[in-house]
C-alpha positions, 0 to 999 in steps of 0.5 A: 500500499502506497501513501503520499510523499514522506515529508521530513519533520512533517506531521507523520514524522513528528507524530512517530518521534513523539510515539517513540518517547510516549509508548515506552513511558506508558509501558513503564507505568504499566509495569511498575503499577502492574496494570495488567496484573502480576504478569504484566511484564511477561504480557508486555514482553510478548506484545513487544516481541510479536509487533517487532518480530512480525514486522521484521518477517513482513519486511523480509517477505516484502523484500523477497516478493519484490525480487530482492535477493538474500544479498540484501534481504537478510536481517544482518544490518546493525539496526536489524540485529538490534531488534532481535537483541532488544526482544531477547533483553526484554524477555530475559531481562538480561543486562548483557543484551541491555547494554548492546541494545542500548548502545547499538539502538542509540548509536545506530537508530537515532540518526536514521529516525531523524533523517528517514530514507523514505522515498516518494509514496512512502509516507503515512500510511504506506507499508514502508512508513510503518515497517521503518518506524516500527523496526527502527523506533521499536528498538529505542522503545524497547531500550527506553522501557527497560531503562525506565520500567525495568531499572536497567542501565549501563555502566562505564565498562558496558562501553567497552563490552559493547565495543568487543561485540561490535568486533564480533559483528564486524568480523562475522559480517566480513565472512558473510559478505565475502561469501555472498558478495553482499555488503551487510553492516557496510563492511565491504563498501560505503553506502551508495548515498552520501554518509559520514563514511566518505570522510573516513578514507577508502576501504579498509581504513573507514572501518577503523574510523567507524570504530572510533566514531562508534566509541565516541557515540557510546561515550556520549550516550553514557554521559547521562548515566555518568552525570547522574552518578556524579550528581547523585540524581535519578534518571527520569522514571528510572533508577540510579542503579542497576537491578539487583540479581533476583529481585522480582520486578513486581516488588518496587523496593527501595533500591538504594536501601538494598545497595546500602544494606548489602554494603553495610 
């Protein structure tokens, strides 16, 4: 289904950006106040997974049905992988997966959401409009929900752990791209459209530049937590502490008191 032309920062674009903040805020309130009963967290996890995975499957079917080959239709770009990592993090309430989802989500999707690559006829209510904002915006929805609603947050060493996972992702995609002749993660060639990679030199040197810029962005997105630690503040709707292992989410205890008790 085609729609009108997409207008950057038009009503449909701004509405999508607002929902990316409003939806996780409502999810956080729901899980903290058990609006759906004692199984609120699992219900939200299932609903989130259903929306995100259905959207991704529809994207793959659409790409294959329009003649796209596996060289471009596999979910191996950074934002595609982040979808599955975010779903897993919410289901398992895994700090390790959350760290990757947080930094990949913000570093990889914020720019895409602010400057969507939507062409003529791909405005609201086209399939491309919904699939794009659900796929990219959904990662941020999940990350904000885990931060605000599930008391999860990164720490300083999260930056370097995620950096190591970036190397795994890079190495894996190099193998896949060499085998298929593809360019997932842009590890074999720069995007055809203009990008920041154009200023980082030829292959393979721009891959090094990608790593440097990635770490810099990770540090920037860690700064709100660094400041809150320094100032003794708590992030909006969140906690200024990582969740204690084994603590049931349904019990909203004083996390600061728990930490003080453990260190006393």
